[in-house]
KOLDO-307576 format. One record per residue: residue number from 1; residue in one letter; x negated, y negated, z of N, C-alpha, C, O in turn. Coordinates in steps of 0.02 Angstrom, whole numbers, always signed. Last residue first. Layout:
<atoms>
[atom NUM; 'a'; [X; Y; Z]; [X; Y; Z]; [X; Y; Z]; [X; Y; Z]]
...
</atoms>
This chain:
<atoms>
[atom 61; 'a'; [-5708; -6341; +5840]; [-5727; -6296; +5893]; [-5718; -6324; +5960]; [-5733; -6292; +6010]]
[atom 60; 'r'; [-5590; -6356; +5713]; [-5633; -6390; +5762]; [-5647; -6343; +5819]; [-5602; -6309; +5844]]
[atom 59; 'a'; [-5541; -6349; +5553]; [-5565; -6307; +5608]; [-5611; -6347; +5652]; [-5665; -6370; +5631]]
[atom 58; 'g'; [-5409; -6467; +5517]; [-5468; -6429; +5501]; [-5491; -6389; +5562]; [-5463; -6396; +5616]]
[atom 57; 'e'; [-5291; -6525; +5544]; [-5350; -6566; +5555]; [-5414; -6530; +5536]; [-5468; -6559; +5540]]
[atom 56; 'p'; [-5193; -6429; +5527]; [-5198; -6482; +5477]; [-5260; -6525; +5486]; [-5280; -6559; +5438]]
[atom 55; 'n'; [-5219; -6260; +5541]; [-5230; -6321; +5578]; [-5238; -6377; +5527]; [-5284; -6375; +5487]]
[atom 54; 'p'; [-5090; -6154; +5477]; [-5158; -6181; +5475]; [-5162; -6247; +5512]; [-5115; -6286; +5512]]
[atom 53; 'r'; [-4988; -6051; +5576]; [-4993; -6112; +5537]; [-5066; -6135; +5535]; [-5100; -6134; +5586]]
[atom 52; 't'; [-4939; -5888; +5562]; [-4986; -5933; +5594]; [-4995; -5993; +5549]; [-5008; -5985; +5489]]
[atom 51; 'r'; [-4769; -5837; +5566]; [-4829; -5854; +5527]; [-4874; -5899; +5569]; [-4851; -5941; +5607]]
[atom 50; 't'; [-4715; -5717; +5685]; [-4708; -5780; +5650]; [-4773; -5793; +5613]; [-4824; -5763; +5627]]
[atom 49; 'l'; [-4639; -5554; +5698]; [-4697; -5598; +5699]; [-4681; -5664; +5664]; [-4639; -5666; +5619]]
[atom 48; 'g'; [-4529; -5479; +5679]; [-4555; -5482; +5747]; [-4615; -5528; +5754]; [-4639; -5539; +5809]]
[atom 47; 'r'; [-4453; -5457; +5564]; [-4524; -5437; +5564]; [-4553; -5436; +5635]; [-4597; -5396; +5649]]
[atom 46; 'g'; [-4324; -5506; +5549]; [-4333; -5436; +5567]; [-4405; -5412; +5567]; [-4417; -5352; +5569]]
[atom 45; 'n'; [-4335; -5643; +5522]; [-4308; -5598; +5471]; [-4323; -5525; +5485]; [-4334; -5486; +5439]]
[atom 44; 'c'; [-4363; -5730; +5623]; [-4420; -5697; +5590]; [-4400; -5647; +5537]; [-4442; -5612; +5510]]
[atom 43; 'a'; [-4236; -5783; +5654]; [-4295; -5827; +5653]; [-4353; -5795; +5615]; [-4390; -5830; +5579]]
[atom 42; 'p'; [-4140; -5683; +5661]; [-4137; -5730; +5605]; [-4199; -5774; +5600]; [-4214; -5801; +5546]]
[atom 41; 'c'; [-4170; -5513; +5691]; [-4182; -5581; +5717]; [-4181; -5630; +5658]; [-4217; -5619; +5609]]
[atom 40; 'h'; [-4040; -5400; +5644]; [-4109; -5425; +5637]; [-4113; -5496; +5665]; [-4064; -5534; +5661]]
[atom 39; 'a'; [-3949; -5258; +5688]; [-3952; -5331; +5688]; [-4025; -5352; +5687]; [-4066; -5327; +5726]]
[atom 38; 't'; [-3860; -5121; +5629]; [-3927; -5148; +5643]; [-3924; -5223; +5637]; [-3900; -5250; +5587]]
[atom 37; 'i'; [-3730; -5030; +5710]; [-3752; -5075; +5657]; [-3821; -5099; +5677]; [-3839; -5098; +5736]]
[atom 36; 't'; [-3653; -4870; +5742]; [-3699; -4924; +5758]; [-3709; -4968; +5697]; [-3699; -4947; +5640]]
[atom 35; 'r'; [-3560; -4746; +5816]; [-3559; -4795; +5762]; [-3602; -4854; +5783]; [-3589; -4885; +5834]]
[atom 34; 'l'; [-3627; -4590; +5862]; [-3609; -4658; +5882]; [-3609; -4703; +5820]; [-3653; -4697; +5778]]
[atom 33; 'h'; [-3556; -4437; +5800]; [-3610; -4485; +5803]; [-3585; -4554; +5825]; [-3529; -4574; +5808]]
[atom 32; 'g'; [-3456; -4346; +5779]; [-3479; -4355; +5848]; [-3537; -4403; +5855]; [-3565; -4410; +5909]]
[atom 31; 'n'; [-3397; -4339; +5657]; [-3451; -4291; +5670]; [-3479; -4298; +5741]; [-3522; -4258; +5761]]
[atom 30; 'r'; [-3308; -4445; +5656]; [-3281; -4377; +5656]; [-3333; -4324; +5672]; [-3317; -4271; +5698]]
[atom 29; 'd'; [-3388; -4564; +5770]; [-3355; -4545; +5707]; [-3332; -4472; +5711]; [-3337; -4441; +5764]]
[atom 28; 'r'; [-3348; -4648; +5925]; [-3388; -4603; +5884]; [-3350; -4586; +5820]; [-3289; -4593; +5816]]
[atom 27; 'g'; [-3357; -4801; +6023]; [-3325; -4743; +5993]; [-3373; -4702; +5951]; [-3432; -4719; +5944]]
[atom 26; 'g'; [-3446; -4946; +5980]; [-3397; -4913; +6024]; [-3364; -4855; +5988]; [-3346; -4861; +5930]]
[atom 25; 'l'; [-3545; -4995; +5909]; [-3480; -5026; +5897]; [-3426; -4996; +5943]; [-3369; -5018; +5943]]
[atom 24; 't'; [-3708; -5033; +5965]; [-3654; -4985; +5958]; [-3588; -5022; +5951]; [-3577; -5073; +5983]]
[atom 23; 'v'; [-3843; -5095; +5878]; [-3787; -5114; +5921]; [-3732; -5063; +5910]; [-3711; -5051; +5854]]
[atom 22; 'a'; [-4014; -5094; +5871]; [-3954; -5057; +5851]; [-3900; -5072; +5902]; [-3909; -5062; +5962]]
[atom 21; 'v'; [-4124; -5225; +5817]; [-4091; -5186; +5870]; [-4031; -5149; +5840]; [-4002; -5171; +5790]]
[atom 20; 's'; [-4276; -5300; +5775]; [-4217; -5264; +5753]; [-4189; -5223; +5811]; [-4226; -5191; +5848]]
[atom 19; 'a'; [-4378; -5365; +5846]; [-4345; -5399; +5791]; [-4281; -5365; +5768]; [-4236; -5398; +5743]]
[atom 18; 'f'; [-4455; -5397; +5974]; [-4405; -5345; +5963]; [-4357; -5371; +5909]; [-4303; -5397; +5924]]
[atom 17; 'g'; [-4534; -5508; +5991]; [-4563; -5452; +5957]; [-4515; -5394; +5944]; [-4531; -5348; +5908]]
[atom 16; 'd'; [-4454; -5606; +6049]; [-4508; -5576; +6089]; [-4537; -5514; +6057]; [-4563; -5470; +6093]]
[atom 15; 'c'; [-4364; -5678; +5976]; [-4346; -5609; +5992]; [-4398; -5573; +6034]; [-4388; -5515; +6052]]
[atom 14; 's'; [-4419; -5808; +5974]; [-4346; -5799; +5979]; [-4328; -5728; +6002]; [-4282; -5719; +6042]]
[atom 13; 'p'; [-4555; -5806; +5954]; [-4529; -5828; +6019]; [-4455; -5817; +6028]; [-4430; -5815; +6085]]
[atom 12; 'c'; [-4643; -5674; +5881]; [-4587; -5720; +5872]; [-4560; -5741; +5941]; [-4544; -5698; +5982]]
[atom 11; 'i'; [-4817; -5672; +5903]; [-4753; -5639; +5916]; [-4698; -5693; +5912]; [-4707; -5748; +5937]]
[atom 10; 'r'; [-4942; -5691; +5784]; [-4903; -5723; +5837]; [-4836; -5689; +5843]; [-4801; -5678; +5793]]
[atom 9; 'p'; [-5088; -5591; +5761]; [-5022; -5613; +5740]; [-4983; -5642; +5799]; [-4990; -5619; +5855]]
[atom 8; 'p'; [-5252; -5661; +5793]; [-5200; -5611; +5806]; [-5132; -5636; +5783]; [-5120; -5697; +5785]]
[atom 7; 'p'; [-5354; -5718; +5656]; [-5319; -5730; +5720]; [-5266; -5677; +5731]; [-5238; -5651; +5683]]
[atom 6; 's'; [-5488; -5616; +5594]; [-5427; -5653; +5583]; [-5392; -5664; +5650]; [-5401; -5624; +5696]]
[atom 5; 't'; [-5662; -5645; +5617]; [-5603; -5604; +5629]; [-5542; -5648; +5616]; [-5543; -5708; +5626]]
[atom 4; 'h'; [-5824; -5636; +5558]; [-5763; -5675; +5559]; [-5704; -5628; +5569]; [-5697; -5577; +5535]]
[atom 3; 'h'; [-5972; -5615; +5642]; [-5918; -5581; +5606]; [-5855; -5622; +5614]; [-5835; -5640; +5669]]
[atom 2; 'a'; [-6134; -5683; +5626]; [-6067; -5687; +5655]; [-6017; -5650; +5611]; [-6020; -5654; +5549]]
[atom 1; 'm'; [-6288; -5608; +5653]; [-6241; -5632; +5604]; [-6171; -5630; +5634]; [-6152; -5580; +5665]]
</atoms>
């Protein structure tokens, strides 16, 4: 009996799977911590994956 498996998730081509990064703003705050902001990939909204599109022609082997 054949087991159906879901297709592997597709990695976002824009960010290569590294969807969120911490960017230092330079300098430190009063407690000595680095000031950082988080930037998310606009193509995948910070998920690192893109949606798999269904084949419009149907499943062909």
